[in-house]
SENU-357056 format. One record per residue (C-alpha): residue in three letters; chain; x, y, z. Coordinates in Angstrom, 3 decimals. Layout:
! SENU-357056
residuo	cadena	px	py	pz
ALA	A	X	Y	Z
...
! end
This chain:
! SENU-357056
residuo	cadena	px	py	pz
MET	A	0.000	0.000	0.000
PRO	A	1.163	3.549	-0.601
LYS	A	3.272	5.013	2.224
THR	A	2.461	8.713	1.740
ARG	A	-1.172	9.662	1.490
LYS	A	-2.938	12.955	1.187
GLN	A	-5.318	13.815	4.016
PHE	A	-8.828	14.692	2.910
GLY	A	-10.851	17.060	5.083
SER	A	-14.248	15.842	3.935
ALA	A	-16.011	12.990	2.182
ASP	A	-16.760	15.400	-0.679
ASP	A	-13.033	16.068	-1.137
ILE	A	-12.144	12.401	-1.360
GLU	A	-15.017	11.741	-3.770
ILE	A	-13.661	14.418	-6.122
ALA	A	-10.251	12.731	-5.900
LEU	A	-11.853	9.331	-6.557
TYR	A	-13.457	10.326	-9.848
ASP	A	-10.382	12.315	-10.874
ALA	A	-8.126	9.262	-10.380
ILE	A	-10.570	7.036	-12.292
GLY	A	-10.681	9.516	-15.175
ARG	A	-6.885	9.687	-15.347
ALA	A	-6.464	5.907	-14.960
ASP	A	-4.120	6.651	-12.036
LEU	A	-4.000	3.378	-10.144
GLU	A	-1.654	4.615	-7.399
ALA	A	-3.754	7.716	-6.702
LEU	A	-6.948	5.644	-6.688
MET	A	-5.629	2.989	-4.337
ALA	A	-4.275	5.646	-1.948
LEU	A	-7.897	6.693	-1.339
TRP	A	-8.939	3.349	0.142
ALA	A	-8.877	2.638	3.879
ASP	A	-6.053	0.538	5.312
ASP	A	-8.397	-2.338	5.962
GLU	A	-8.742	-5.732	4.344
GLU	A	-12.522	-5.468	4.701
ILE	A	-12.831	-2.839	1.948
VAL	A	-15.284	-3.774	-0.801
CYS	A	-15.712	-2.892	-4.476
ILE	A	-18.450	-4.089	-6.808
HIS	A	-18.232	-3.055	-10.458
PRO	A	-21.325	-3.036	-12.721
ASP	A	-22.410	-6.629	-13.338
GLY	A	-19.336	-7.788	-11.418
THR	A	-18.646	-9.901	-8.373
ARG	A	-17.953	-8.599	-4.892
LEU	A	-14.257	-7.896	-4.425
ILE	A	-12.969	-7.839	-0.868
GLY	A	-9.549	-6.564	0.165
TYR	A	-6.867	-4.317	-1.212
ALA	A	-5.246	-6.854	-3.594
ALA	A	-8.504	-7.890	-5.292
ILE	A	-9.680	-4.304	-5.689
ARG	A	-6.312	-3.155	-7.039
ALA	A	-6.217	-6.000	-9.579
SER	A	-9.698	-5.119	-10.849
TRP	A	-8.852	-1.446	-11.370
GLU	A	-5.535	-2.363	-12.977
GLU	A	-7.474	-4.434	-15.527
ILE	A	-9.943	-1.598	-16.148
PHE	A	-7.176	1.005	-16.478
SER	A	-5.323	-1.143	-19.019
ARG	A	-7.940	0.187	-21.463
GLY	A	-7.564	3.815	-20.289
GLY	A	-9.435	6.047	-17.899
VAL	A	-13.154	5.976	-17.364
HIS	A	-14.577	9.463	-17.611
ILE	A	-17.456	9.835	-15.184
LEU	A	-19.595	12.797	-14.269
PRO	A	-21.190	12.266	-10.849
LEU	A	-24.812	13.467	-10.852
GLN	A	-27.711	13.735	-8.404
LEU	A	-25.725	13.149	-5.233
HIS	A	-27.719	12.066	-2.206
ALA	A	-25.492	12.177	0.881
SER	A	-25.952	11.031	4.448
GLN	A	-23.169	11.868	6.866
ASN	A	-22.262	11.921	10.529
LEU	A	-18.968	12.732	12.257
MET	A	-17.229	9.495	11.300
SER	A	-18.890	8.184	8.141
ALA	A	-20.587	9.291	4.957
VAL	A	-22.721	7.452	2.419
HIS	A	-22.947	8.973	-1.051
ASN	A	-25.470	7.607	-3.509
LEU	A	-25.273	9.063	-7.001
ILE	A	-25.687	8.528	-10.692
GLU	A	-22.527	8.210	-12.762
ALA	A	-22.836	9.491	-16.332
VAL	A	-20.148	7.684	-18.341
TYR	A	-18.317	9.475	-21.156
THR	A	-16.180	8.166	-23.992
GLN	A	-12.469	8.966	-24.328
GLU	A	-13.483	11.679	-26.828
GLY	A	-15.653	13.337	-24.183
THR	A	-19.065	12.555	-25.652
GLN	A	-21.679	11.123	-23.329
ARG	A	-22.528	7.476	-23.781
ASP	A	-26.060	6.336	-23.196
VAL	A	-24.905	4.702	-19.981
HIS	A	-25.736	5.595	-16.427
ILE	A	-24.472	3.776	-13.383
LEU	A	-26.063	3.816	-9.943
ALA	A	-23.264	4.069	-7.397
THR	A	-22.877	4.073	-3.655
ASN	A	-19.620	5.200	-2.072
VAL	A	-19.073	4.796	1.657
TYR	A	-16.376	6.820	3.384
VAL	A	-15.052	6.678	6.950
LYS	A	-13.030	9.225	8.858
THR	A	-9.769	7.688	10.012
ALA	A	-6.641	9.000	11.708
ALA	A	-5.310	9.514	8.161
GLY	A	-8.363	11.535	7.082
TRP	A	-11.368	10.388	5.060
ARG	A	-10.997	7.079	3.194
ILE	A	-13.264	4.994	0.998
VAL	A	-14.380	1.594	2.312
LEU	A	-17.030	0.672	-0.287
HIS	A	-17.672	1.459	-3.937
HIS	A	-20.724	-0.349	-5.297
ALA	A	-21.786	0.380	-8.868
SER	A	-24.588	-1.196	-10.860
THR	A	-26.034	-0.534	-14.270
ALA	A	-29.119	1.657	-14.198
PRO	A	-32.253	0.161	-15.769
GLY	A	-33.026	0.926	-19.397
LYS	A	-30.842	1.301	-22.479
ALA	A	-27.646	1.146	-20.419
LYS	A	-27.755	-2.675	-20.356
THR	A	-27.531	-2.746	-24.155
GLU	A	-24.588	-0.340	-24.145
LEU	A	-22.837	-2.340	-21.441
ALA	A	-23.201	-5.567	-23.408
ALA	A	-21.854	-3.914	-26.555
ASN	A	-18.741	-2.429	-24.918
ASN	A	-18.247	-4.926	-22.081
VAL	A	-16.457	-2.276	-19.974
LEU	A	-17.592	0.563	-17.815
HIS	A	-15.659	0.378	-14.587
! end
């Protein structure tokens, strides 16, 4: 795991960093956002549940081998207390050329406040109902 990590003052700050790292296909920056805990969880659209740092890293490494995934987070619904935050949102997925694909992902990100600042402990993404399923099948990759 990365030795030097940036401290994030809020769950909103780390979420901005999350989508920035995904868009840049920056594996090191992305993995530095996760909590130092083997109980972290990531579920990609139509994927299996991945538990632990190694499994999550391997999945993002595979995704990033095809380049970044450009996502615009929309319609954030947040619930937060002093030590945790749950963000539910819609991810609008864009192509490498910057045009919007007809794909929307429903995502939930859970953050906890640790001694090292805010960290992500869960990213769960699923394909929204509708035309997105067709697009997903055609391209076989979202994130």
